[in-house]
N, C-alpha and C positions, 0 to 999 in steps of 0.2 A: 585542618584535614577533613574532618568531619564534614563541613559546608561542603567544601569541593566533591565529596562522596556523594550529599545529598541531591547537589547540583546535577550530577552525572543521573544520577537514578530519577531524579524529575525530568530531564532531557530523554531519556529512554523511554520512561511512560508515556511522555506527550507523544515521541515518534510513533510509538506503537499504536497508541489511540486515535492518531489522524488518521483522517478519511486518505485514502490514496489520492494523489494529486493528480488534477486534471493534466490529460496528456499521457500518463503513464498506463500502459496498457494491463489489464489484468492479467492474473498468469493463464496461461492457455489451457483450456477443457481438457486437451489430448494429454496432457500429464498424468491425468487420472490412470490412463492406460498403464502407467507405470508403476502404480500402489503398491504392485506384490513385489515391488523391490525395497519398499520402505522398511525398515527395521535393522535388527542385528542379525547377521547370518555368519554360520561356520560354513566354509566349504572344501572338498574333496576335490584336487585338481589332478590332472595328469597334462605334463610340460613334455612336449615332442619337439627336442633339440636336435634335429637333422638326422635322426634315425626311426625307424617303426616302433622302438621300444620306449614307451613315455617315462619319465621321471615322475614317481607319486610324491604329492605334496598337500599339503594343508594350509589353510588361510582362513581370515574374516575378514567381512565388510560390514561397516556401519552405514546406512543410506537414509537420507532426511531430505525434504524438501528445504530449501533455503532459497535468501535474498527475496523475500517477500512471496515466496511460492513458484517463482519463476524458473527456478531451476531445481532440479533432483541430483545432490552430491553425493557421491560414496568416496567413502575412505578405505581402503584395501591394505592389509597387509598377507603376507604368504611369504613362503621358503622357497625359492627355485634352485634347486639344485645344491642346498647349503647356503644360498646367498640370500640374506633376507632383504625381503624386498617392499616397499612403501608405494603405493599408488593413488592418484587422485582421480576422481570421474567426475564431471558435471554433462547433465542432460537437461534439453529442454526441446520445445516443439517452435518451429518457426511458422506462423501462419501465413507471412507472405510468399514462404517458399513452398509452404504445406508439407512440410518433413522435419523429422526428428533432427535436432543436432548435438553433438558430444565433443568433448575434448577429454584426452587422457594425458596425465603428468605421472612420470615416475622418476627412479634416479637413474636409469638407464641413458636419458639424455636430456638437454637443456631445453628442448622445447616442448610444444604440446601436440600430439597426435591428434588431427581434427577429423572426426567422421559425420556423417549423414545418411539418412535413409527413411525407411516406413516401417511399418507393421505389416508383414505379409504372413497370413496361414497363422495368426496369432502369435507371430513371433516377431520381436523388434529386430530388425535387420538393419546394422552401418556398418559404410563403405568407408575406409579413410582416403584422405586425398593422399599423393605419393609422399612418401615420409622417411626421412634419413634413419637409418640404422647403424649404431655404431658397430663395426666390426664386419659389417655387409657392404658389397659394391652397389651403388646406385640407390636410388629410393625403392621403398616397398610401398605395397598395398594391402591391407588387411581388411577383413570382415569380421565384426563383432556380432553374435547373434544371442538372444536374450530371450528363452522361453519359459514362461509359467508351466511348472508341473503340478501344484496344487496351492492350497492353502499357505501350505509354509514352506515351499521350496520353490527353485527355478534354476534352469540349467544356463550356463554361459559358454560357449564356444568362441574360440578367436582361431583364426585362420589367415594363411598369408598366400598372396596369389602366385603361383608358380606356372608362367603361362598362360594355358586356358582352363587351371583347375586352381582349387583353393586346397591346401595342405594346412591339416591342423597343427595348430601352436600351444593352444591351453584347451584342455576340456574338463570342464567341473559342474558338481552339483552345488548349489548353497542352500543350506536348511536353516530356517530362522530358531534362534536359541529359545 
């Protein structure tokens, strides 16, 4: 058993020390614009569930670069009106499309929400592809906006398209621990 463990440690060391293989692209330099999201944060959020009065909530997110620095991965936990939620988010930059791409996963649905967009006015703004939402008729389109607020915090806003306007779903502030 000890030999097997040493084998895996040696294999991992070689993989980490190996130069980037030919044909593999380096992490996009555009991801540096998202460095303000890296770390452990706590958040205060307002959830708008079909009415003007939001439900107050708290949550946390741990975000780090992953997969060789190609992606920014966030692990989200929060309470949504008494329901404990877990979510995973992956963000990267696609140089061929010249835009940021993102994927959101949680226990509300079996698939991922796919988003894309860019930085405008200092804010990362991502729009989803039409996405099925359990309990809602038809596919829905969402807009996620991330705004750096200072050295240790950022705002997050999730909105759902309703005709020609965007209705708030989640509005929150995350502060670094």
